[in-house]
C-alpha positions as CSV (number, residue, x, y, z in Angstrom):
1,X,-7.0,18.8,0.4
2,X,-5.2,17.6,-2.7
3,X,-6.9,16.8,-5.9
4,X,-6.0,13.5,-7.6
5,X,-4.3,13.6,-11.0
6,X,-5.3,10.7,-13.2
7,X,-1.9,9.4,-14.1
8,X,-1.3,5.9,-15.5
9,X,-1.7,3.0,-13.1
10,X,1.4,0.8,-12.9
11,X,-0.6,-2.1,-11.3
12,X,-3.7,-3.7,-12.8
13,X,-6.8,-4.3,-10.8
14,X,-6.8,-7.8,-9.5
15,X,-3.0,-8.1,-9.6
16,X,-1.4,-10.0,-6.7
17,X,1.0,-7.8,-4.9
18,X,3.4,-8.0,-2.0
19,X,4.2,-5.3,0.6
20,X,7.9,-5.5,1.5
21,X,8.7,-6.2,5.1
22,X,10.7,-2.9,5.3
23,X,11.0,-0.7,8.3
24,X,12.8,2.5,7.3
25,X,11.6,4.3,10.4
26,X,14.0,2.0,12.4
27,X,17.0,3.6,10.6
28,X,16.0,7.2,10.2
29,X,13.4,9.7,11.5
30,X,10.7,9.6,8.8
31,X,6.9,9.5,8.2
32,X,5.6,6.2,6.8
33,X,2.0,5.8,5.8
34,X,2.1,2.1,5.1
35,X,0.7,0.3,8.2
36,X,3.0,-2.2,9.9
37,X,0.4,-5.0,9.9
38,X,0.5,-5.2,6.0
39,X,4.3,-5.3,5.7
40,X,5.6,-8.6,4.6
41,X,2.0,-9.6,3.4
42,X,0.4,-10.4,0.1
43,X,-2.7,-8.7,-1.2
44,X,-4.6,-7.9,-4.3
45,X,-5.1,-4.6,-6.1
46,X,-8.8,-3.5,-5.9
47,X,-8.7,0.0,-7.3
48,X,-6.3,2.7,-8.6
49,X,-7.2,6.0,-6.8
50,X,-5.0,8.4,-8.9
51,X,-1.8,10.3,-8.3
52,X,-1.3,12.3,-5.1
53,X,1.7,14.1,-3.5
54,X,3.7,11.7,-1.4
55,X,2.8,12.2,2.3
56,X,6.2,11.0,3.3
57,X,7.7,14.3,2.1
58,X,4.6,16.5,2.8
59,X,4.9,15.6,6.5
60,X,8.2,17.5,6.6
61,X,7.0,20.4,4.4
62,X,9.3,19.5,1.5
63,X,8.3,19.2,-2.2
64,X,6.6,15.9,-2.8
65,X,6.6,13.8,-5.9
66,X,3.3,12.6,-7.2
67,X,2.7,8.9,-6.5
68,X,0.1,6.4,-7.5
69,X,-2.3,5.4,-4.7
70,X,-4.1,2.1,-4.6
71,X,-6.7,0.2,-2.6
72,X,-5.2,-3.1,-1.8
73,X,-7.2,-5.9,-0.1
74,X,-5.7,-8.4,2.3
75,X,-7.4,-11.5,3.6
76,X,-7.8,-11.1,7.4
77,X,-6.3,-14.6,7.7
78,X,-3.1,-13.3,5.9
79,X,-2.8,-10.4,8.3
80,X,-3.8,-12.1,11.6
81,X,-3.4,-15.9,11.0
82,X,-3.9,-16.8,14.7
83,X,-7.3,-15.2,14.9
84,X,-10.6,-16.7,13.8
85,X,-12.2,-14.9,10.9
86,X,-15.3,-15.2,8.8
87,X,-14.7,-16.9,5.5
88,X,-13.6,-14.5,2.8
89,X,-13.2,-11.6,5.2
90,X,-10.9,-8.8,3.9
91,X,-9.3,-5.5,5.0
92,X,-8.8,-2.8,2.3
93,X,-5.8,-0.5,2.9
94,X,-4.7,2.6,0.9
95,X,-1.1,2.1,-0.1
96,X,1.2,4.2,-2.3
97,X,2.7,2.5,-5.4
98,X,6.4,2.8,-4.3
99,X,5.5,0.4,-1.4
100,X,4.0,-2.3,-3.6
101,X,5.9,-5.1,-5.4
102,X,4.2,-7.4,-7.9
103,X,4.0,-11.1,-7.2
104,X,5.6,-13.2,-9.9
105,X,3.8,-16.5,-10.6
106,X,5.9,-19.5,-10.0
């Protein structure tokens, strides 16, 4: 088990974020911890969890950089728009900082 190091969060709680619709596993053998169902979706930062070694490198036994880990909430209607959901139903997912882009207000 790895202990979190505090680090400085790059994303503020409540910030709107976007998870890029990126699929590196289609190009190269790799370990990706970001679930496919959140890629290409917008969410909101709920909590900064701290810095942890990147599981994308740890999976292959190589030295891993420390990366910020966040709880990001997604409206179920954003993830599965064709399904019926309770009003204000959300899914919270742990996502590493390098997978998160901030949403710029128009």
